[in-house]
Structures are given as structure tokens and as C-alpha cells.
C-alpha positions as protocol buffer text, in pm:
chain_id: "A"
residue {
  index: 1
  type: ILE
  ca { x: 4712 y: 3523 z: 1324 }
}
residue {
  index: 2
  type: GLY
  ca { x: 4371 y: 3736 z: 1300 }
}
residue {
  index: 3
  type: GLY
  ca { x: 4487 y: 3825 z: 923 }
}
residue {
  index: 4
  type: PRO
  ca { x: 4383 y: 3644 z: 614 }
}
residue {
  index: 5
  type: LEU
  ca { x: 4559 y: 3336 z: 488 }
}
residue {
  index: 6
  type: SER
  ca { x: 4718 y: 3564 z: 153 }
}
residue {
  index: 7
  type: ASP
  ca { x: 4878 y: 3712 z: 419 }
}
residue {
  index: 8
  type: LEU
  ca { x: 5145 y: 3399 z: 470 }
}
residue {
  index: 9
  type: ASN
  ca { x: 5094 y: 3318 z: 85 }
}
residue {
  index: 10
  type: ALA
  ca { x: 5218 y: 3635 z: -20 }
}
residue {
  index: 11
  type: ALA
  ca { x: 5509 y: 3661 z: 197 }
}
residue {
  index: 12
  type: GLU
  ca { x: 5843 y: 3591 z: 55 }
}
residue {
  index: 13
  type: CYS
  ca { x: 5962 y: 3191 z: 65 }
}
residue {
  index: 14
  type: SER
  ca { x: 5622 y: 3128 z: 163 }
}
residue {
  index: 15
  type: ASP
  ca { x: 5323 y: 2893 z: 21 }
}
residue {
  index: 16
  type: ILE
  ca { x: 4995 y: 2729 z: 134 }
}
residue {
  index: 17
  type: SER
  ca { x: 4905 y: 2373 z: 57 }
}
residue {
  index: 18
  type: ASP
  ca { x: 4631 y: 2357 z: -219 }
}
residue {
  index: 19
  type: ASN
  ca { x: 4360 y: 2221 z: -12 }
}
residue {
  index: 20
  type: ALA
  ca { x: 4279 y: 2208 z: 331 }
}
residue {
  index: 21
  type: VAL
  ca { x: 4115 y: 1968 z: 602 }
}
residue {
  index: 22
  type: THR
  ca { x: 3797 y: 2018 z: 683 }
}
residue {
  index: 23
  type: VAL
  ca { x: 3670 y: 2005 z: 1065 }
}
residue {
  index: 24
  type: ILE
  ca { x: 3335 y: 1976 z: 1159 }
}
residue {
  index: 25
  type: ARG
  ca { x: 3336 y: 2050 z: 1535 }
}
residue {
  index: 26
  type: GLU
  ca { x: 3015 y: 1974 z: 1688 }
}
residue {
  index: 27
  type: ALA
  ca { x: 2906 y: 1858 z: 2021 }
}
residue {
  index: 28
  type: ALA
  ca { x: 2691 y: 1626 z: 2131 }
}
residue {
  index: 29
  type: ASP
  ca { x: 2234 y: 1642 z: 2167 }
}
residue {
  index: 30
  type: GLY
  ca { x: 2066 y: 1366 z: 2181 }
}
residue {
  index: 31
  type: GLY
  ca { x: 1791 y: 1557 z: 2096 }
}
residue {
  index: 32
  type: THR
  ca { x: 1432 y: 1461 z: 2124 }
}
residue {
  index: 33
  type: VAL
  ca { x: 1279 y: 1148 z: 2003 }
}
residue {
  index: 34
  type: SER
  ca { x: 947 y: 1035 z: 1879 }
}
residue {
  index: 35
  type: LEU
  ca { x: 716 y: 760 z: 1716 }
}
residue {
  index: 36
  type: SER
  ca { x: 671 y: 841 z: 1336 }
}
residue {
  index: 37
  type: ASN
  ca { x: 331 y: 996 z: 1425 }
}
residue {
  index: 38
  type: GLY
  ca { x: 438 y: 1243 z: 1674 }
}
residue {
  index: 39
  type: ASP
  ca { x: 360 y: 1019 z: 1968 }
}
residue {
  index: 40
  type: THR
  ca { x: 547 y: 912 z: 2264 }
}
residue {
  index: 41
  type: GLU
  ca { x: 359 y: 637 z: 2474 }
}
residue {
  index: 42
  type: ILE
  ca { x: 230 y: 307 z: 2299 }
}
residue {
  index: 43
  type: SER
  ca { x: 92 y: -5 z: 2389 }
}
residue {
  index: 44
  type: ILE
  ca { x: 147 y: -294 z: 2235 }
}
residue {
  index: 45
  type: CYS
  ca { x: 93 y: -660 z: 2237 }
}
residue {
  index: 46
  type: ALA
  ca { x: 414 y: -835 z: 2382 }
}
residue {
  index: 47
  type: GLY
  ca { x: 457 y: -1226 z: 2303 }
}
residue {
  index: 48
  type: ASP
  ca { x: 138 y: -1306 z: 2084 }
}
residue {
  index: 49
  type: ALA
  ca { x: 401 y: -1394 z: 1815 }
}
residue {
  index: 50
  type: ILE
  ca { x: 287 y: -1127 z: 1592 }
}
residue {
  index: 51
  type: ALA
  ca { x: 586 y: -787 z: 1579 }
}
residue {
  index: 52
  type: ASP
  ca { x: 523 y: -492 z: 1670 }
}
residue {
  index: 53
  type: PRO
  ca { x: 766 y: -272 z: 1496 }
}
residue {
  index: 54
  type: LEU
  ca { x: 788 y: 95 z: 1619 }
}
residue {
  index: 55
  type: GLU
  ca { x: 938 y: 349 z: 1345 }
}
residue {
  index: 56
  type: VAL
  ca { x: 1130 y: 561 z: 1591 }
}
residue {
  index: 57
  type: ILE
  ca { x: 1249 y: 898 z: 1412 }
}
residue {
  index: 58
  type: HIS
  ca { x: 1498 y: 1185 z: 1634 }
}
residue {
  index: 59
  type: GLU
  ca { x: 1570 y: 1535 z: 1596 }
}
residue {
  index: 60
  type: ASN
  ca { x: 1914 y: 1674 z: 1742 }
}
residue {
  index: 61
  type: PRO
  ca { x: 1995 y: 2004 z: 1492 }
}
residue {
  index: 62
  type: GLY
  ca { x: 2381 y: 2036 z: 1557 }
}
residue {
  index: 63
  type: ALA
  ca { x: 2504 y: 1705 z: 1589 }
}
residue {
  index: 64
  type: GLU
  ca { x: 2375 y: 1564 z: 1243 }
}
residue {
  index: 65
  type: ASN
  ca { x: 2739 y: 1396 z: 1192 }
}
residue {
  index: 66
  type: LEU
  ca { x: 2814 y: 1236 z: 1529 }
}
residue {
  index: 67
  type: SER
  ca { x: 2647 y: 884 z: 1556 }
}
residue {
  index: 68
  type: TYR
  ca { x: 2299 y: 793 z: 1631 }
}
residue {
  index: 69
  type: ARG
  ca { x: 2143 y: 520 z: 1828 }
}
residue {
  index: 70
  type: TYR
  ca { x: 1835 y: 450 z: 2087 }
}
residue {
  index: 71
  type: VAL
  ca { x: 1885 y: 316 z: 2367 }
}
residue {
  index: 72
  type: ILE
  ca { x: 1626 y: 86 z: 2608 }
}
residue {
  index: 73
  type: THR
  ca { x: 1579 y: 160 z: 2941 }
}
residue {
  index: 74
  type: ASP
  ca { x: 1394 y: -49 z: 3212 }
}
residue {
  index: 75
  type: ALA
  ca { x: 1110 y: 271 z: 3318 }
}
residue {
  index: 76
  type: ASN
  ca { x: 1141 y: 76 z: 3677 }
}
residue {
  index: 77
  type: THR
  ca { x: 1470 y: 72 z: 3754 }
}
residue {
  index: 78
  type: GLY
  ca { x: 1621 y: 307 z: 3510 }
}
residue {
  index: 79
  type: LEU
  ca { x: 1894 y: 51 z: 3358 }
}
residue {
  index: 80
  type: ILE
  ca { x: 1994 y: -36 z: 3044 }
}
residue {
  index: 81
  type: LEU
  ca { x: 1850 y: -349 z: 2831 }
}
residue {
  index: 82
  type: ASN
  ca { x: 1980 y: -246 z: 2524 }
}
residue {
  index: 83
  type: VAL
  ca { x: 2168 y: -53 z: 2246 }
}
residue {
  index: 84
  type: VAL
  ca { x: 2035 y: -19 z: 1880 }
}
residue {
  index: 85
  type: ASN
  ca { x: 2166 y: 61 z: 1578 }
}
residue {
  index: 86
  type: THR
  ca { x: 1807 y: 59 z: 1404 }
}
residue {
  index: 87
  type: ASN
  ca { x: 1538 y: 313 z: 1400 }
}
residue {
  index: 88
  type: THR
  ca { x: 1288 y: 12 z: 1333 }
}
residue {
  index: 89
  type: ILE
  ca { x: 1251 y: -173 z: 1762 }
}
residue {
  index: 90
  type: ASP
  ca { x: 1031 y: -437 z: 1751 }
}
residue {
  index: 91
  type: LEU
  ca { x: 929 y: -513 z: 2159 }
}
residue {
  index: 92
  type: ASP
  ca { x: 689 y: -862 z: 2111 }
}
residue {
  index: 93
  type: GLY
  ca { x: 979 y: -1129 z: 2250 }
}
residue {
  index: 94
  type: ALA
  ca { x: 996 y: -902 z: 2543 }
}
residue {
  index: 95
  type: GLY
  ca { x: 721 y: -988 z: 2781 }
}
residue {
  index: 96
  type: ALA
  ca { x: 487 y: -771 z: 2960 }
}
residue {
  index: 97
  type: GLY
  ca { x: 645 y: -427 z: 3157 }
}
residue {
  index: 98
  type: VAL
  ca { x: 701 y: -113 z: 3073 }
}
residue {
  index: 99
  type: CYS
  ca { x: 1001 y: 30 z: 2905 }
}
residue {
  index: 100
  type: GLU
  ca { x: 1177 y: 365 z: 2767 }
}
residue {
  index: 101
  type: ILE
  ca { x: 1346 y: 387 z: 2426 }
}
residue {
  index: 102
  type: TRP
  ca { x: 1592 y: 686 z: 2402 }
}
residue {
  index: 103
  type: GLY
  ca { x: 1831 y: 898 z: 2228 }
}
residue {
  index: 104
  type: TRP
  ca { x: 2175 y: 932 z: 2200 }
}
residue {
  index: 105
  type: SER
  ca { x: 2435 y: 1135 z: 2016 }
}
residue {
  index: 106
  type: TYR
  ca { x: 2779 y: 1055 z: 2041 }
}
residue {
  index: 107
  type: ARG
  ca { x: 3130 y: 990 z: 1908 }
}
residue {
  index: 108
  type: GLY
  ca { x: 3450 y: 807 z: 2026 }
}
residue {
  index: 109
  type: VAL
  ca { x: 3284 y: 542 z: 2287 }
}
residue {
  index: 110
  type: PRO
  ca { x: 3352 y: 208 z: 2285 }
}
residue {
  index: 111
  type: ASN
  ca { x: 3189 y: -81 z: 2184 }
}
residue {
  index: 112
  type: ASN
  ca { x: 2907 y: 154 z: 2097 }
}
residue {
  index: 113
  type: GLY
  ca { x: 2772 y: 172 z: 2432 }
}
residue {
  index: 114
  type: LEU
  ca { x: 2721 y: -257 z: 2461 }
}
residue {
  index: 115
  type: ASP
  ca { x: 2932 y: -210 z: 2837 }
}
residue {
  index: 116
  type: GLN
  ca { x: 2666 y: -51 z: 2961 }
}
residue {
  index: 117
  type: ILE
  ca { x: 2386 y: -234 z: 2960 }
}
residue {
  index: 118
  type: GLY
  ca { x: 2270 y: -328 z: 3271 }
}
residue {
  index: 119
  type: LEU
  ca { x: 2401 y: -8 z: 3472 }
}
residue {
  index: 120
  type: PRO
  ca { x: 2209 y: 335 z: 3491 }
}
residue {
  index: 121
  type: LEU
  ca { x: 2157 y: 568 z: 3164 }
}
residue {
  index: 122
  type: SER
  ca { x: 2344 y: 845 z: 3313 }
}
residue {
  index: 123
  type: SER
  ca { x: 2666 y: 614 z: 3290 }
}
residue {
  index: 124
  type: LEU
  ca { x: 2588 y: 709 z: 2913 }
}
residue {
  index: 125
  type: ASP
  ca { x: 2506 y: 1010 z: 2980 }
}
residue {
  index: 126
  type: ASN
  ca { x: 2821 y: 1146 z: 3120 }
}
residue {
  index: 127
  type: LEU
  ca { x: 3044 y: 987 z: 2907 }
}
residue {
  index: 128
  type: ASP
  ca { x: 3262 y: 1253 z: 2671 }
}
residue {
  index: 129
  type: CYS
  ca { x: 3123 y: 1370 z: 2370 }
}
residue {
  index: 130
  type: SER
  ca { x: 2775 y: 1217 z: 2499 }
}
residue {
  index: 131
  type: ASP
  ca { x: 2439 y: 1316 z: 2555 }
}
residue {
  index: 132
  type: ILE
  ca { x: 2114 y: 1127 z: 2588 }
}
residue {
  index: 133
  type: SER
  ca { x: 1781 y: 1287 z: 2420 }
}
residue {
  index: 134
  type: ASP
  ca { x: 1549 y: 1501 z: 2594 }
}
residue {
  index: 135
  type: ASN
  ca { x: 1239 y: 1299 z: 2647 }
}
residue {
  index: 136
  type: ALA
  ca { x: 1197 y: 928 z: 2588 }
}
residue {
  index: 137
  type: ILE
  ca { x: 906 y: 729 z: 2413 }
}
residue {
  index: 138
  type: THR
  ca { x: 719 y: 536 z: 2679 }
}
residue {
  index: 139
  type: VAL
  ca { x: 665 y: 154 z: 2574 }
}
residue {
  index: 140
  type: THR
  ca { x: 388 y: -48 z: 2762 }
}
residue {
  index: 141
  type: ARG
  ca { x: 419 y: -420 z: 2655 }
}
residue {
  index: 142
  type: LEU
  ca { x: 70 y: -573 z: 2754 }
}
residue {
  index: 143
  type: THR
  ca { x: 15 y: -971 z: 2762 }
}
residue {
  index: 144
  type: GLY
  ca { x: -306 y: -1206 z: 2765 }
}
residue {
  index: 145
  type: ALA
  ca { x: -625 y: -1070 z: 2857 }
}
residue {
  index: 146
  type: ASP
  ca { x: -450 y: -744 z: 2938 }
}
residue {
  index: 147
  type: CYS
  ca { x: -462 y: -725 z: 2476 }
}
residue {
  index: 148
  type: ASP
  ca { x: -791 y: -721 z: 2511 }
}
residue {
  index: 149
  type: SER
  ca { x: -802 y: -291 z: 2598 }
}
residue {
  index: 150
  type: LEU
  ca { x: -590 y: -237 z: 2302 }
}
residue {
  index: 151
  type: SER
  ca { x: -885 y: -277 z: 2112 }
}
residue {
  index: 152
  type: VAL
  ca { x: -1238 y: -128 z: 2101 }
}
residue {
  index: 153
  type: ASP
  ca { x: -1596 y: -192 z: 1929 }
}
residue {
  index: 154
  type: GLU
  ca { x: -1566 y: 76 z: 1653 }
}
residue {
  index: 155
  type: PHE
  ca { x: -1237 y: -18 z: 1553 }
}
residue {
  index: 156
  type: SER
  ca { x: -1060 y: -357 z: 1562 }
}
residue {
  index: 157
  type: SER
  ca { x: -963 y: -637 z: 1344 }
}
residue {
  index: 158
  type: ASP
  ca { x: -1310 y: -741 z: 1192 }
}
residue {
  index: 159
  type: SER
  ca { x: -1360 y: -355 z: 1095 }
}
residue {
  index: 160
  type: PHE
  ca { x: -1154 y: -479 z: 775 }
}
residue {
  index: 161
  type: SER
  ca { x: -1177 y: -649 z: 518 }
}
residue {
  index: 162
  type: ILE
  ca { x: -820 y: -773 z: 314 }
}
residue {
  index: 163
  type: TYR
  ca { x: -833 y: -991 z: -16 }
}
residue {
  index: 164
  type: PRO
  ca { x: -716 y: -1137 z: -216 }
}
residue {
  index: 165
  type: ASN
  ca { x: -496 y: -1383 z: 89 }
}
residue {
  index: 166
  type: PRO
  ca { x: -280 y: -1479 z: -96 }
}
residue {
  index: 167
  type: ALA
  ca { x: -198 y: -1232 z: -315 }
}
residue {
  index: 168
  type: SER
  ca { x: 69 y: -1192 z: -564 }
}
residue {
  index: 169
  type: ASP
  ca { x: -16 y: -796 z: -781 }
}
residue {
  index: 170
  type: ILE
  ca { x: -311 y: -622 z: -579 }
}
residue {
  index: 171
  type: VAL
  ca { x: -395 y: -633 z: -183 }
}
residue {
  index: 172
  type: ASN
  ca { x: -752 y: -475 z: -117 }
}
residue {
  index: 173
  type: ILE
  ca { x: -781 y: -297 z: 207 }
}
residue {
  index: 174
  type: LYS
  ca { x: -1183 y: -253 z: 227 }
}
residue {
  index: 175
  type: ASN
  ca { x: -1342 y: -72 z: 532 }
}
residue {
  index: 176
  type: VAL
  ca { x: -1648 y: -298 z: 660 }
}
residue {
  index: 177
  type: SER
  ca { x: -1727 y: -59 z: 929 }
}
residue {
  index: 178
  type: ASN
  ca { x: -1994 y: 237 z: 981 }
}
residue {
  index: 179
  type: GLN
  ca { x: -1759 y: 474 z: 1012 }
}
residue {
  index: 180
  type: SER
  ca { x: -1478 y: 701 z: 872 }
}
residue {
  index: 181
  type: ILE
  ca { x: -1114 y: 628 z: 1005 }
}
residue {
  index: 182
  type: ASP
  ca { x: -837 y: 825 z: 961 }
}
residue {
  index: 183
  type: ALA
  ca { x: -575 y: 568 z: 939 }
}
residue {
  index: 184
  type: LEU
  ca { x: -164 y: 514 z: 897 }
}
residue {
  index: 185
  type: ILE
  ca { x: -128 y: 210 z: 667 }
}
residue {
  index: 186
  type: GLU
  ca { x: 234 y: 59 z: 689 }
}
residue {
  index: 187
  type: VAL
  ca { x: 351 y: -324 z: 555 }
}
residue {
  index: 188
  type: TYR
  ca { x: 649 y: -485 z: 751 }
}
residue {
  index: 189
  type: ASP
  ca { x: 839 y: -813 z: 599 }
}
residue {
  index: 190
  type: ILE
  ca { x: 854 y: -1075 z: 869 }
}
residue {
  index: 191
  type: THR
  ca { x: 1211 y: -913 z: 961 }
}
residue {
  index: 192
  type: GLY
  ca { x: 1016 y: -554 z: 1063 }
}
residue {
  index: 193
  type: ARG
  ca { x: 1144 y: -379 z: 758 }
}
residue {
  index: 194
  type: ARG
  ca { x: 901 y: -146 z: 652 }
}
residue {
  index: 195
  type: VAL
  ca { x: 765 y: -193 z: 301 }
}
residue {
  index: 196
  type: TYR
  ca { x: 482 y: 21 z: 230 }
}
residue {
  index: 197
  type: GLN
  ca { x: 295 y: 369 z: 380 }
}
residue {
  index: 198
  type: ASN
  ca { x: 27 y: 531 z: 270 }
}
residue {
  index: 199
  type: THR
  ca { x: -256 y: 711 z: 458 }
}
residue {
  index: 200
  type: SER
  ca { x: -591 y: 707 z: 422 }
}
residue {
  index: 201
  type: ASP
  ca { x: -1004 y: 800 z: 534 }
}
residue {
  index: 202
  type: LEU
  ca { x: -1056 y: 431 z: 442 }
}
residue {
  index: 203
  type: ASN
  ca { x: -1384 y: 578 z: 276 }
}
residue {
  index: 204
  type: ASN
  ca { x: -1267 y: 370 z: -32 }
}
residue {
  index: 205
  type: ASP
  ca { x: -1097 y: 10 z: -81 }
}
residue {
  index: 206
  type: LEU
  ca { x: -721 y: 110 z: -78 }
}
residue {
  index: 207
  type: GLN
  ca { x: -544 y: -83 z: -318 }
}
residue {
  index: 208
  type: ILE
  ca { x: -217 y: -187 z: -269 }
}
residue {
  index: 209
  type: ASN
  ca { x: 18 y: -317 z: -520 }
}
residue {
  index: 210
  type: VAL
  ca { x: 248 y: -631 z: -368 }
}
residue {
  index: 211
  type: SER
  ca { x: 411 y: -738 z: -753 }
}
residue {
  index: 212
  type: GLY
  ca { x: 789 y: -603 z: -620 }
}
residue {
  index: 213
  type: PHE
  ca { x: 737 y: -767 z: -328 }
}
residue {
  index: 214
  type: GLU
  ca { x: 906 y: -1067 z: -227 }
}
residue {
  index: 215
  type: ASN
  ca { x: 757 y: -1362 z: -148 }
}
residue {
  index: 216
  type: GLY
  ca { x: 661 y: -1401 z: 196 }
}
residue {
  index: 217
  type: VAL
  ca { x: 496 y: -1378 z: 518 }
}
residue {
  index: 218
  type: TYR
  ca { x: 413 y: -984 z: 573 }
}
residue {
  index: 219
  type: LEU
  ca { x: 195 y: -808 z: 804 }
}
residue {
  index: 220
  type: ILE
  ca { x: -25 y: -546 z: 745 }
}
residue {
  index: 221
  type: ASN
  ca { x: -38 y: -251 z: 1072 }
}
residue {
  index: 222
  type: ILE
  ca { x: -378 y: 9 z: 1020 }
}
residue {
  index: 223
  type: THR
  ca { x: -352 y: 233 z: 1281 }
}
residue {
  index: 224
  type: ASP
  ca { x: -614 y: 451 z: 1345 }
}
residue {
  index: 225
  type: SER
  ca { x: -454 y: 810 z: 1343 }
}
residue {
  index: 226
  type: ASN
  ca { x: -736 y: 975 z: 1648 }
}
residue {
  index: 227
  type: ASN
  ca { x: -680 y: 729 z: 1919 }
}
residue {
  index: 228
  type: ASN
  ca { x: -353 y: 571 z: 1795 }
}
residue {
  index: 229
  type: ILE
  ca { x: -524 y: 226 z: 1865 }
}
residue {
  index: 230
  type: THR
  ca { x: -335 y: -45 z: 1606 }
}
residue {
  index: 231
  type: VAL
  ca { x: -490 y: -349 z: 1503 }
}
residue {
  index: 232
  type: THR
  ca { x: -283 y: -582 z: 1264 }
}
residue {
  index: 233
  type: LYS
  ca { x: -384 y: -795 z: 940 }
}
residue {
  index: 234
  type: ARG
  ca { x: -158 y: -1086 z: 782 }
}
residue {
  index: 235
  type: ILE
  ca { x: -110 y: -1143 z: 469 }
}
residue {
  index: 236
  type: VAL
  ca { x: 120 y: -1373 z: 223 }
}
residue {
  index: 237
  type: LYS
  ca { x: 269 y: -1260 z: -133 }
}
residue {
  index: 238
  type: ARG
  ca { x: 326 y: -1550 z: -372 }
}
């Protein structure tokens, strides 16, 4: 012990195996979480039957090989509402309220944490080989008239024209407002899966090639990068 492996291999009547088992030793680390644009706070209009897919990213250097999921808690009670294994989370059907999305790094937890639903977040954090992220994403879910606060006169659904609709090959996004908009454009299918992403100042028409999309309904989210306001347009691919 303390000497090179060759000391054993060179000893009389001694032989080391032709290969070895590599063991990666990592400690659970929830790291940090944010939305794809780097924000950690967002408001959505819930219950309007329009999907609000939130793409969550995490950074947990040093624990990349351990399992990672996202834990949704009620912001008021701190109780766990759900544990999900996808980083695209849609809370449209959750109704009005405020929730928090945490990252969770772990290994070997029974039922992947689903047994802790309804319990405090600490019930996961205190398990062996388990760690909750250092921060959370706060999601305010608005309904009814409260949703009006999500849009402003200068940036609303009326700011854009999308044509043709239905479309088979090319969809054009035209900025019909009087301002330049630094925008993030994302297209989601009806399951909440993102199928397109781009950034543009929208000074000129933006063309999206949808010829490779499956036929069906898609949602185009246009987010003003300056104030994080999002408008959603619905298109049909035929």
C-alpha cells in the first residue's frame, strides 16, 4: 500500500487483472437553477388552455453523473407538489398561486422522491446522497383579469403578424409595431416539446421553416428580452 501497482504485478506468483473497474466518486450537489434566459422569476397566465412551457436549466459541477430532477413546491407552505424528470415544465393547469421550482441531485432514493410529495422540501434534502439546489425559480400563476398585467401596449399579441396560417413550408413573423424588439422566438408542439429557437431584433420578417414539422397545432412564444414579457401565437402545420 502506497507503492505503484507494478510492485504487486512484479512479485513472484502474482498477477494483476487485465482491466479495472473505474469508480467515479461524486457527492450530491443541487447546484443552481434558472430559466433558459437566465431569469429566476416569471409570471404566467394559468388556466387559459394555452401551454406555458418553462425550460429550466441547472448547473451542478462535480455531480454530473448523479441523477437530477426538478421539485415543485408551494411558495407559501413549502410543501412538495411534484417531482418531475423533465426540464420542460408546464404549469398552465395548476391554477392561480405561486410555486417554486428547485433542482435536486441524488442517487438511490426510493421511487425517485415521489414518496415525499406533500412533505416539506427538507424531507428530500436530508436524505443520504441527496441535495437541493441553492436557489429556486419563482413562478407566479395568474388567472382571469390578472393576466392583463402580463402584456403592455408596446408589446402585445397585436405587435406581430404571423402568416400564412395554416402553413406547410414557411411561417413568417412580421413585427407590425413601431419599435425594434430584441426577442427570443420559441416554437413548441402541443406536448410542450420545444422544436425551434432563435433570437432576432425583428426589424425584418423572420422566417421559420416548418416543412419538417409533423402536422398539428404549434405555439410560438415571442419573448421581449428587455422586460421578459412573452406573447403566444398559435399556428397550424398542414
